[in-house]
HTML snippet that shows the backbone in 3Dmol.js (N, CA, C, O; Angstrom):
<script src="https://3Dmol.org/build/3Dmol-min.js"></script>
<div id="view" style="width:600px;height:400px;position:relative"></div>
<script>
const pdb = `
ATOM      1  N   PHE A   1     156.784  70.922 153.716  1.00  0.00           N
ATOM      2  CA  PHE A   1     155.398  70.395 154.132  1.00  0.00           C
ATOM      3  C   PHE A   1     154.470  70.880 155.466  1.00  0.00           C
ATOM      4  O   PHE A   1     154.711  70.816 156.671  1.00  0.00           O
ATOM      5  N   GLN A   2     153.295  71.398 154.709  1.00  0.00           N
ATOM      6  CA  GLN A   2     152.951  72.853 155.521  1.00  0.00           C
ATOM      7  C   GLN A   2     151.527  72.028 156.405  1.00  0.00           C
ATOM      8  O   GLN A   2     150.900  71.338 155.600  1.00  0.00           O
ATOM      9  N   TYR A   3     151.023  71.981 157.614  1.00  0.00           N
ATOM     10  CA  TYR A   3     149.828  71.965 158.011  1.00  0.00           C
ATOM     11  C   TYR A   3     148.622  72.936 157.569  1.00  0.00           C
ATOM     12  O   TYR A   3     148.807  73.779 156.691  1.00  0.00           O
ATOM     13  N   THR A   4     147.719  72.825 158.035  1.00  0.00           N
ATOM     14  CA  THR A   4     146.661  73.908 157.985  1.00  0.00           C
ATOM     15  C   THR A   4     146.760  74.872 158.997  1.00  0.00           C
ATOM     16  O   THR A   4     146.705  74.444 160.149  1.00  0.00           O
ATOM     17  N   ARG A   5     146.902  76.164 158.815  1.00  0.00           N
ATOM     18  CA  ARG A   5     146.416  77.337 159.355  1.00  0.00           C
ATOM     19  C   ARG A   5     145.018  77.490 159.742  1.00  0.00           C
ATOM     20  O   ARG A   5     143.981  77.341 159.096  1.00  0.00           O
ATOM     21  N   VAL A   6     145.358  77.994 161.578  1.00  0.00           N
ATOM     22  CA  VAL A   6     144.410  78.474 162.122  1.00  0.00           C
ATOM     23  C   VAL A   6     144.366  79.937 162.353  1.00  0.00           C
ATOM     24  O   VAL A   6     145.207  80.705 161.885  1.00  0.00           O
ATOM     25  N   TRP A   7     142.861  80.484 163.452  1.00  0.00           N
ATOM     26  CA  TRP A   7     143.149  81.410 163.981  1.00  0.00           C
ATOM     27  C   TRP A   7     142.514  81.062 165.149  1.00  0.00           C
ATOM     28  O   TRP A   7     141.474  80.405 165.128  1.00  0.00           O
ATOM     29  N   ILE A   8     143.137  81.509 166.372  1.00  0.00           N
ATOM     30  CA  ILE A   8     142.701  81.182 167.493  1.00  0.00           C
ATOM     31  C   ILE A   8     142.841  82.622 168.705  1.00  0.00           C
ATOM     32  O   ILE A   8     143.756  83.357 169.075  1.00  0.00           O
ATOM     33  N   PRO A   9     141.729  82.511 168.936  1.00  0.00           N
ATOM     34  CA  PRO A   9     141.324  83.820 170.129  1.00  0.00           C
ATOM     35  C   PRO A   9     142.383  83.958 171.063  1.00  0.00           C
ATOM     36  O   PRO A   9     142.963  83.058 171.670  1.00  0.00           O
ATOM     37  N   ASP A  10     142.582  85.244 171.114  1.00  0.00           N
ATOM     38  CA  ASP A  10     144.241  85.939 172.050  1.00  0.00           C
ATOM     39  C   ASP A  10     143.528  86.780 173.008  1.00  0.00           C
ATOM     40  O   ASP A  10     142.634  87.480 172.532  1.00  0.00           O
ATOM     41  N   PRO A  11     143.740  86.849 174.237  1.00  0.00           N
ATOM     42  CA  PRO A  11     143.367  88.387 175.232  1.00  0.00           C
ATOM     43  C   PRO A  11     143.757  88.991 175.163  1.00  0.00           C
ATOM     44  O   PRO A  11     143.165  89.823 175.849  1.00  0.00           O
ATOM     45  N   ASP A  12     145.029  89.663 174.506  1.00  0.00           N
ATOM     46  CA  ASP A  12     145.847  90.898 174.352  1.00  0.00           C
ATOM     47  C   ASP A  12     145.876  90.830 172.560  1.00  0.00           C
ATOM     48  O   ASP A  12     146.300  91.866 172.047  1.00  0.00           O
ATOM     49  N   GLU A  13     145.532  89.892 171.743  1.00  0.00           N
ATOM     50  CA  GLU A  13     145.956  90.332 170.221  1.00  0.00           C
ATOM     51  C   GLU A  13     144.807  90.369 169.380  1.00  0.00           C
ATOM     52  O   GLU A  13     144.981  90.866 168.267  1.00  0.00           O
ATOM     53  N   VAL A  14     143.569  89.913 169.695  1.00  0.00           N
ATOM     54  CA  VAL A  14     142.461  89.029 169.624  1.00  0.00           C
ATOM     55  C   VAL A  14     142.672  88.080 169.187  1.00  0.00           C
ATOM     56  O   VAL A  14     142.515  87.011 169.778  1.00  0.00           O
ATOM     57  N   TRP A  15     143.128  88.217 167.922  1.00  0.00           N
ATOM     58  CA  TRP A  15     143.647  86.906 166.992  1.00  0.00           C
ATOM     59  C   TRP A  15     145.251  85.766 167.249  1.00  0.00           C
ATOM     60  O   TRP A  15     146.083  86.164 168.065  1.00  0.00           O
ATOM     61  N   ARG A  16     145.393  85.017 166.825  1.00  0.00           N
ATOM     62  CA  ARG A  16     146.355  84.901 166.304  1.00  0.00           C
ATOM     63  C   ARG A  16     146.349  83.492 165.285  1.00  0.00           C
ATOM     64  O   ARG A  16     145.615  82.505 165.218  1.00  0.00           O
ATOM     65  N   SER A  17     147.438  83.903 164.616  1.00  0.00           N
ATOM     66  CA  SER A  17     147.663  82.827 163.092  1.00  0.00           C
ATOM     67  C   SER A  17     148.454  81.612 164.176  1.00  0.00           C
ATOM     68  O   SER A  17     148.945  81.894 165.269  1.00  0.00           O
ATOM     69  N   ALA A  18     148.423  80.253 163.562  1.00  0.00           N
ATOM     70  CA  ALA A  18     149.119  79.280 164.322  1.00  0.00           C
ATOM     71  C   ALA A  18     148.940  78.613 163.160  1.00  0.00           C
ATOM     72  O   ALA A  18     148.390  79.105 162.175  1.00  0.00           O
ATOM     73  N   GLU A  19     149.502  77.204 163.244  1.00  0.00           N
ATOM     74  CA  GLU A  19     149.855  75.953 162.536  1.00  0.00           C
ATOM     75  C   GLU A  19     149.209  74.643 163.136  1.00  0.00           C
ATOM     76  O   GLU A  19     149.618  74.549 164.293  1.00  0.00           O
ATOM     77  N   ILE A  20     148.540  73.806 162.889  1.00  0.00           N
ATOM     78  CA  ILE A  20     148.330  72.870 163.700  1.00  0.00           C
ATOM     79  C   ILE A  20     149.327  71.833 162.860  1.00  0.00           C
ATOM     80  O   ILE A  20     149.194  71.343 161.739  1.00  0.00           O
ATOM     81  N   ILE A  21     150.680  71.660 164.145  1.00  0.00           N
ATOM     82  CA  ILE A  21     150.856  70.608 163.699  1.00  0.00           C
ATOM     83  C   ILE A  21     151.107  68.962 163.749  1.00  0.00           C
ATOM     84  O   ILE A  21     152.205  68.455 163.523  1.00  0.00           O
ATOM     85  N   LYS A  22     149.838  68.172 164.102  1.00  0.00           N
ATOM     86  CA  LYS A  22     149.695  66.792 164.214  1.00  0.00           C
ATOM     87  C   LYS A  22     147.990  66.782 164.108  1.00  0.00           C
ATOM     88  O   LYS A  22     147.043  67.138 164.809  1.00  0.00           O
ATOM     89  N   ASP A  23     148.176  66.244 162.990  1.00  0.00           N
ATOM     90  CA  ASP A  23     146.871  65.504 162.943  1.00  0.00           C
ATOM     91  C   ASP A  23     146.012  65.376 163.588  1.00  0.00           C
ATOM     92  O   ASP A  23     146.077  64.288 164.161  1.00  0.00           O
ATOM     93  N   TYR A  24     144.705  66.228 163.976  1.00  0.00           N
ATOM     94  CA  TYR A  24     143.247  65.687 165.021  1.00  0.00           C
ATOM     95  C   TYR A  24     142.745  64.402 164.435  1.00  0.00           C
ATOM     96  O   TYR A  24     142.502  64.135 163.258  1.00  0.00           O
ATOM     97  N   LYS A  25     142.626  63.552 165.676  1.00  0.00           N
ATOM     98  CA  LYS A  25     142.002  62.087 165.843  1.00  0.00           C
ATOM     99  C   LYS A  25     140.273  62.669 166.218  1.00  0.00           C
ATOM    100  O   LYS A  25     140.046  63.759 166.744  1.00  0.00           O
ATOM    101  N   GLU A  26     139.602  62.045 165.963  1.00  0.00           N
ATOM    102  CA  GLU A  26     138.268  62.262 166.556  1.00  0.00           C
ATOM    103  C   GLU A  26     138.471  61.699 168.168  1.00  0.00           C
ATOM    104  O   GLU A  26     139.327  60.933 168.612  1.00  0.00           O
ATOM    105  N   GLY A  27     137.548  62.263 168.729  1.00  0.00           N
ATOM    106  CA  GLY A  27     137.903  62.258 170.506  1.00  0.00           C
ATOM    107  C   GLY A  27     139.069  63.040 171.257  1.00  0.00           C
ATOM    108  O   GLY A  27     139.269  62.949 172.468  1.00  0.00           O
ATOM    109  N   ASP A  28     139.506  63.500 170.739  1.00  0.00           N
ATOM    110  CA  ASP A  28     141.166  64.107 171.033  1.00  0.00           C
ATOM    111  C   ASP A  28     140.863  65.473 171.728  1.00  0.00           C
ATOM    112  O   ASP A  28     140.092  66.152 171.049  1.00  0.00           O
ATOM    113  N   LYS A  29     141.375  66.238 173.241  1.00  0.00           N
ATOM    114  CA  LYS A  29     140.823  66.917 173.314  1.00  0.00           C
ATOM    115  C   LYS A  29     141.288  68.868 173.333  1.00  0.00           C
ATOM    116  O   LYS A  29     140.869  69.894 173.868  1.00  0.00           O
ATOM    117  N   SER A  30     142.422  68.435 172.352  1.00  0.00           N
ATOM    118  CA  SER A  30     142.827  69.406 172.014  1.00  0.00           C
ATOM    119  C   SER A  30     143.898  69.619 170.978  1.00  0.00           C
ATOM    120  O   SER A  30     144.726  68.708 170.967  1.00  0.00           O
ATOM    121  N   LEU A  31     144.102  70.585 170.100  1.00  0.00           N
ATOM    122  CA  LEU A  31     145.180  71.041 168.469  1.00  0.00           C
ATOM    123  C   LEU A  31     146.524  71.118 169.191  1.00  0.00           C
ATOM    124  O   LEU A  31     147.037  71.638 170.182  1.00  0.00           O
ATOM    125  N   HIS A  32     146.796  70.382 168.242  1.00  0.00           N
ATOM    126  CA  HIS A  32     148.776  70.817 168.456  1.00  0.00           C
ATOM    127  C   HIS A  32     149.198  71.846 168.043  1.00  0.00           C
ATOM    128  O   HIS A  32     149.776  71.540 167.001  1.00  0.00           O
ATOM    129  N   LEU A  33     149.289  72.969 168.203  1.00  0.00           N
ATOM    130  CA  LEU A  33     149.740  73.695 167.257  1.00  0.00           C
ATOM    131  C   LEU A  33     151.354  74.917 167.721  1.00  0.00           C
ATOM    132  O   LEU A  33     151.960  75.037 168.786  1.00  0.00           O
ATOM    133  N   LYS A  34     151.569  75.657 166.271  1.00  0.00           N
ATOM    134  CA  LYS A  34     152.340  76.339 166.408  1.00  0.00           C
ATOM    135  C   LYS A  34     152.052  77.535 166.236  1.00  0.00           C
ATOM    136  O   LYS A  34     150.962  77.814 165.738  1.00  0.00           O
ATOM    137  N   LEU A  35     153.013  78.595 166.627  1.00  0.00           N
ATOM    138  CA  LEU A  35     152.081  80.137 166.568  1.00  0.00           C
ATOM    139  C   LEU A  35     153.485  80.670 165.334  1.00  0.00           C
ATOM    140  O   LEU A  35     154.388  80.014 164.814  1.00  0.00           O
ATOM    141  N   GLU A  36     153.171  81.855 165.253  1.00  0.00           N
ATOM    142  CA  GLU A  36     154.086  82.532 164.416  1.00  0.00           C
ATOM    143  C   GLU A  36     155.200  82.774 164.757  1.00  0.00           C
ATOM    144  O   GLU A  36     156.085  82.649 163.910  1.00  0.00           O
ATOM    145  N   ASP A  37     155.620  83.296 166.400  1.00  0.00           N
ATOM    146  CA  ASP A  37     156.599  83.258 166.882  1.00  0.00           C
ATOM    147  C   ASP A  37     157.855  81.849 167.210  1.00  0.00           C
ATOM    148  O   ASP A  37     158.943  81.913 167.781  1.00  0.00           O
ATOM    149  N   GLU A  38     156.962  80.354 166.419  1.00  0.00           N
ATOM    150  CA  GLU A  38     157.406  79.335 166.926  1.00  0.00           C
ATOM    151  C   GLU A  38     157.113  78.732 168.010  1.00  0.00           C
ATOM    152  O   GLU A  38     157.379  77.531 167.962  1.00  0.00           O
ATOM    153  N   THR A  39     156.603  79.143 169.116  1.00  0.00           N
ATOM    154  CA  THR A  39     155.762  78.980 170.560  1.00  0.00           C
ATOM    155  C   THR A  39     155.126  78.213 169.965  1.00  0.00           C
ATOM    156  O   THR A  39     154.634  78.423 168.856  1.00  0.00           O
ATOM    157  N   LEU A  40     154.961  76.368 171.142  1.00  0.00           N
ATOM    158  CA  LEU A  40     154.416  75.451 170.745  1.00  0.00           C
ATOM    159  C   LEU A  40     152.905  75.586 172.353  1.00  0.00           C
ATOM    160  O   LEU A  40     152.877  76.108 173.468  1.00  0.00           O
ATOM    161  N   CYS A  41     152.031  74.851 171.585  1.00  0.00           N
ATOM    162  CA  CYS A  41     150.756  75.275 172.501  1.00  0.00           C
ATOM    163  C   CYS A  41     149.689  74.081 172.225  1.00  0.00           C
ATOM    164  O   CYS A  41     149.802  73.492 171.150  1.00  0.00           O
ATOM    165  N   GLU A  42     148.969  73.802 172.854  1.00  0.00           N
ATOM    166  CA  GLU A  42     147.665  72.848 172.585  1.00  0.00           C
ATOM    167  C   GLU A  42     146.422  74.215 173.527  1.00  0.00           C
ATOM    168  O   GLU A  42     146.376  74.912 174.541  1.00  0.00           O
ATOM    169  N   TYR A  43     145.486  73.816 172.075  1.00  0.00           N
ATOM    170  CA  TYR A  43     144.558  74.524 172.021  1.00  0.00           C
ATOM    171  C   TYR A  43     143.692  73.766 172.224  1.00  0.00           C
ATOM    172  O   TYR A  43     143.537  72.873 171.390  1.00  0.00           O
ATOM    173  N   PRO A  44     142.434  73.845 173.875  1.00  0.00           N
ATOM    174  CA  PRO A  44     141.585  72.562 174.198  1.00  0.00           C
ATOM    175  C   PRO A  44     140.080  73.361 172.973  1.00  0.00           C
ATOM    176  O   PRO A  44     139.813  74.427 172.419  1.00  0.00           O
ATOM    177  N   ILE A  45     139.477  71.885 173.138  1.00  0.00           N
ATOM    178  CA  ILE A  45     138.526  72.097 172.394  1.00  0.00           C
ATOM    179  C   ILE A  45     137.242  70.835 172.671  1.00  0.00           C
ATOM    180  O   ILE A  45     137.521  69.906 173.430  1.00  0.00           O
ATOM    181  N   ASP A  46     136.509  70.864 172.318  1.00  0.00           N
ATOM    182  CA  ASP A  46     135.294  70.427 172.856  1.00  0.00           C
ATOM    183  C   ASP A  46     134.935  69.660 171.933  1.00  0.00           C
ATOM    184  O   ASP A  46     134.347  70.064 170.930  1.00  0.00           O
ATOM    185  N   PRO A  47     135.369  67.942 172.242  1.00  0.00           N
ATOM    186  CA  PRO A  47     134.971  67.118 171.019  1.00  0.00           C
ATOM    187  C   PRO A  47     133.715  66.995 170.744  1.00  0.00           C
ATOM    188  O   PRO A  47     133.518  66.489 169.640  1.00  0.00           O
ATOM    189  N   GLN A  48     132.762  67.277 171.352  1.00  0.00           N
ATOM    190  CA  GLN A  48     131.164  67.720 171.307  1.00  0.00           C
ATOM    191  C   GLN A  48     130.789  68.633 170.806  1.00  0.00           C
ATOM    192  O   GLN A  48     129.837  68.523 170.032  1.00  0.00           O
ATOM    193  N   GLY A  49     131.419  69.964 171.059  1.00  0.00           N
ATOM    194  CA  GLY A  49     130.335  70.925 170.360  1.00  0.00           C
ATOM    195  C   GLY A  49     131.536  71.163 169.241  1.00  0.00           C
ATOM    196  O   GLY A  49     132.307  70.288 168.847  1.00  0.00           O
ATOM    197  N   SER A  50     131.515  72.645 168.792  1.00  0.00           N
ATOM    198  CA  SER A  50     131.451  73.151 167.233  1.00  0.00           C
ATOM    199  C   SER A  50     132.647  74.461 167.736  1.00  0.00           C
ATOM    200  O   SER A  50     132.671  75.533 167.131  1.00  0.00           O
ATOM    201  N   GLU A  51     133.239  74.274 168.476  1.00  0.00           N
ATOM    202  CA  GLU A  51     134.514  75.311 169.003  1.00  0.00           C
ATOM    203  C   GLU A  51     135.857  75.024 168.495  1.00  0.00           C
ATOM    204  O   GLU A  51     136.840  75.184 169.219  1.00  0.00           O
ATOM    205  N   MET A  52     135.982  74.467 166.880  1.00  0.00           N
ATOM    206  CA  MET A  52     136.816  74.517 166.475  1.00  0.00           C
ATOM    207  C   MET A  52     137.585  76.057 166.132  1.00  0.00           C
ATOM    208  O   MET A  52     137.084  77.132 166.461  1.00  0.00           O
ATOM    209  N   PRO A  53     138.288  75.978 165.743  1.00  0.00           N
ATOM    210  CA  PRO A  53     138.975  76.998 165.543  1.00  0.00           C
ATOM    211  C   PRO A  53     138.788  77.322 163.680  1.00  0.00           C
ATOM    212  O   PRO A  53     138.643  76.565 162.720  1.00  0.00           O
ATOM    213  N   PHE A  54     138.877  78.746 163.812  1.00  0.00           N
ATOM    214  CA  PHE A  54     138.560  79.367 162.265  1.00  0.00           C
ATOM    215  C   PHE A  54     139.457  79.130 161.257  1.00  0.00           C
ATOM    216  O   PHE A  54     140.567  79.646 161.395  1.00  0.00           O
ATOM    217  N   LEU A  55     139.220  78.388 160.148  1.00  0.00           N
ATOM    218  CA  LEU A  55     140.626  78.407 158.960  1.00  0.00           C
ATOM    219  C   LEU A  55     141.128  79.493 158.527  1.00  0.00           C
ATOM    220  O   LEU A  55     140.237  80.331 158.389  1.00  0.00           O
ATOM    221  N   ARG A  56     142.213  79.903 158.226  1.00  0.00           N
ATOM    222  CA  ARG A  56     143.073  80.924 157.931  1.00  0.00           C
ATOM    223  C   ARG A  56     142.739  81.188 156.115  1.00  0.00           C
ATOM    224  O   ARG A  56     142.080  80.377 155.464  1.00  0.00           O
ATOM    225  N   ASN A  57     143.218  82.213 155.635  1.00  0.00           N
ATOM    226  CA  ASN A  57     143.145  82.184 154.097  1.00  0.00           C
ATOM    227  C   ASN A  57     144.425  81.930 153.597  1.00  0.00           C
ATOM    228  O   ASN A  57     145.280  82.235 154.429  1.00  0.00           O
ATOM    229  N   PRO A  58     144.909  81.463 152.495  1.00  0.00           N
ATOM    230  CA  PRO A  58     146.034  81.796 152.094  1.00  0.00           C
ATOM    231  C   PRO A  58     146.913  82.558 151.714  1.00  0.00           C
ATOM    232  O   PRO A  58     146.206  83.472 151.290  1.00  0.00           O
ATOM    233  N   ASP A  59     147.878  82.858 151.553  1.00  0.00           N
ATOM    234  CA  ASP A  59     148.963  84.136 151.885  1.00  0.00           C
ATOM    235  C   ASP A  59     148.379  85.237 150.661  1.00  0.00           C
ATOM    236  O   ASP A  59     148.202  86.454 150.709  1.00  0.00           O
ATOM    237  N   ILE A  60     148.086  83.836 149.116  1.00  0.00           N
ATOM    238  CA  ILE A  60     147.783  84.703 148.451  1.00  0.00           C
ATOM    239  C   ILE A  60     146.793  85.761 147.851  1.00  0.00           C
ATOM    240  O   ILE A  60     146.716  86.568 146.925  1.00  0.00           O
ATOM    241  N   LEU A  61     146.004  85.233 149.038  1.00  0.00           N
ATOM    242  CA  LEU A  61     144.351  86.144 149.655  1.00  0.00           C
ATOM    243  C   LEU A  61     144.783  87.834 150.222  1.00  0.00           C
ATOM    244  O   LEU A  61     144.169  88.899 150.154  1.00  0.00           O
ATOM    245  N   VAL A  62     145.885  87.523 150.683  1.00  0.00           N
ATOM    246  CA  VAL A  62     146.166  88.752 152.031  1.00  0.00           C
ATOM    247  C   VAL A  62     146.313  89.845 150.871  1.00  0.00           C
ATOM    248  O   VAL A  62     146.993  89.905 149.846  1.00  0.00           O
ATOM    249  N   GLY A  63     145.077  90.947 151.678  1.00  0.00           N
ATOM    250  CA  GLY A  63     145.089  91.972 151.092  1.00  0.00           C
ATOM    251  C   GLY A  63     143.866  92.142 149.704  1.00  0.00           C
ATOM    252  O   GLY A  63     143.677  92.947 148.792  1.00  0.00           O
ATOM    253  N   GLU A  64     143.421  91.249 150.054  1.00  0.00           N
ATOM    254  CA  GLU A  64     142.391  90.994 148.576  1.00  0.00           C
ATOM    255  C   GLU A  64     141.681  92.631 148.707  1.00  0.00           C
ATOM    256  O   GLU A  64     142.108  93.352 149.609  1.00  0.00           O
ATOM    257  N   ASN A  65     140.733  93.091 147.889  1.00  0.00           N
ATOM    258  CA  ASN A  65     140.319  93.970 147.628  1.00  0.00           C
ATOM    259  C   ASN A  65     139.220  94.258 148.323  1.00  0.00           C
ATOM    260  O   ASN A  65     138.889  95.122 149.134  1.00  0.00           O
ATOM    261  N   ASP A  66     138.478  92.850 147.551  1.00  0.00           N
ATOM    262  CA  ASP A  66     137.134  92.331 147.834  1.00  0.00           C
ATOM    263  C   ASP A  66     137.282  91.019 148.373  1.00  0.00           C
ATOM    264  O   ASP A  66     138.011  90.047 148.177  1.00  0.00           O
ATOM    265  N   LEU A  67     136.092  91.412 149.314  1.00  0.00           N
ATOM    266  CA  LEU A  67     136.560  90.101 150.635  1.00  0.00           C
ATOM    267  C   LEU A  67     135.600  89.268 150.232  1.00  0.00           C
ATOM    268  O   LEU A  67     135.275  88.389 151.030  1.00  0.00           O
ATOM    269  N   THR A  68     134.889  89.333 148.862  1.00  0.00           N
ATOM    270  CA  THR A  68     134.097  87.767 148.830  1.00  0.00           C
ATOM    271  C   THR A  68     134.837  86.855 148.035  1.00  0.00           C
ATOM    272  O   THR A  68     134.500  85.729 147.671  1.00  0.00           O
ATOM    273  N   ALA A  69     136.371  87.763 147.705  1.00  0.00           N
ATOM    274  CA  ALA A  69     137.087  86.849 146.495  1.00  0.00           C
ATOM    275  C   ALA A  69     137.965  85.593 148.039  1.00  0.00           C
ATOM    276  O   ALA A  69     138.725  84.680 147.717  1.00  0.00           O
ATOM    277  N   LEU A  70     137.631  85.863 149.437  1.00  0.00           N
ATOM    278  CA  LEU A  70     138.035  85.263 150.104  1.00  0.00           C
ATOM    279  C   LEU A  70     138.086  83.673 150.353  1.00  0.00           C
ATOM    280  O   LEU A  70     136.928  83.384 150.651  1.00  0.00           O
ATOM    281  N   SER A  71     138.562  82.961 150.367  1.00  0.00           N
ATOM    282  CA  SER A  71     138.145  81.477 151.163  1.00  0.00           C
ATOM    283  C   SER A  71     137.366  81.403 152.227  1.00  0.00           C
ATOM    284  O   SER A  71     136.434  80.602 152.151  1.00  0.00           O
ATOM    285  N   TYR A  72     137.464  81.902 153.017  1.00  0.00           N
ATOM    286  CA  TYR A  72     136.963  81.743 154.680  1.00  0.00           C
ATOM    287  C   TYR A  72     136.398  83.384 154.855  1.00  0.00           C
ATOM    288  O   TYR A  72     137.163  84.340 154.726  1.00  0.00           O
ATOM    289  N   LEU A  73     135.110  83.511 155.133  1.00  0.00           N
ATOM    290  CA  LEU A  73     134.920  85.171 155.685  1.00  0.00           C
ATOM    291  C   LEU A  73     134.341  84.817 156.609  1.00  0.00           C
ATOM    292  O   LEU A  73     133.278  84.195 156.636  1.00  0.00           O
ATOM    293  N   HIS A  74     135.405  85.415 158.030  1.00  0.00           N
ATOM    294  CA  HIS A  74     135.176  85.845 159.554  1.00  0.00           C
ATOM    295  C   HIS A  74     135.695  86.581 159.781  1.00  0.00           C
ATOM    296  O   HIS A  74     136.502  87.189 159.078  1.00  0.00           O
ATOM    297  N   GLU A  75     135.244  86.843 161.354  1.00  0.00           N
ATOM    298  CA  GLU A  75     136.213  87.777 162.088  1.00  0.00           C
ATOM    299  C   GLU A  75     137.310  87.937 161.535  1.00  0.00           C
ATOM    300  O   GLU A  75     137.623  88.706 160.626  1.00  0.00           O
ATOM    301  N   PRO A  76     138.181  86.851 162.355  1.00  0.00           N
ATOM    302  CA  PRO A  76     139.917  87.165 162.293  1.00  0.00           C
ATOM    303  C   PRO A  76     139.959  87.398 160.847  1.00  0.00           C
ATOM    304  O   PRO A  76     140.458  88.498 160.608  1.00  0.00           O
ATOM    305  N   ALA A  77     139.600  86.731 159.766  1.00  0.00           N
ATOM    306  CA  ALA A  77     140.322  86.738 158.316  1.00  0.00           C
ATOM    307  C   ALA A  77     139.860  88.046 158.038  1.00  0.00           C
ATOM    308  O   ALA A  77     140.873  88.737 157.932  1.00  0.00           O
ATOM    309  N   VAL A  78     139.093  88.577 157.907  1.00  0.00           N
ATOM    310  CA  VAL A  78     138.205  90.394 157.550  1.00  0.00           C
ATOM    311  C   VAL A  78     139.725  91.156 158.208  1.00  0.00           C
ATOM    312  O   VAL A  78     140.535  91.523 157.358  1.00  0.00           O
ATOM    313  N   LEU A  79     140.106  91.391 159.791  1.00  0.00           N
ATOM    314  CA  LEU A  79     140.646  91.739 160.280  1.00  0.00           C
ATOM    315  C   LEU A  79     142.308  91.841 160.255  1.00  0.00           C
ATOM    316  O   LEU A  79     143.178  92.676 160.501  1.00  0.00           O
ATOM    317  N   HIS A  80     142.175  90.198 159.713  1.00  0.00           N
ATOM    318  CA  HIS A  80     143.636  90.761 159.389  1.00  0.00           C
ATOM    319  C   HIS A  80     143.746  91.082 158.101  1.00  0.00           C
ATOM    320  O   HIS A  80     144.888  91.385 157.758  1.00  0.00           O
ATOM    321  N   ASN A  81     142.723  91.119 157.078  1.00  0.00           N
ATOM    322  CA  ASN A  81     143.169  91.421 154.869  1.00  0.00           C
ATOM    323  C   ASN A  81     143.158  92.839 155.830  1.00  0.00           C
ATOM    324  O   ASN A  81     143.383  93.935 155.316  1.00  0.00           O
TER     325      ASN A  81
END
`;
const viewer = $3Dmol.createViewer("view");
viewer.addModel(pdb, "pdb");
viewer.setStyle({}, {cartoon: {color: "spectrum"}});
viewer.zoomTo();
viewer.render();
</script>
């Protein structure tokens, strides 16, 4: 079973890939994430704002020559591709 994968900002790596490991419920103040190195962390969110992390594209699209083929087109997706 796999949860949704996202990109979160990182001061050293610019963007880090993470997997949401607990379902988000309205009013939650953070997302529970597992980073690629298996580190668990909480990502703070503002339930009133729109500061949710960017969704990550499926692995099958990594290395796609045509960026318009990406499911999600945003800065971390383009940089990762």
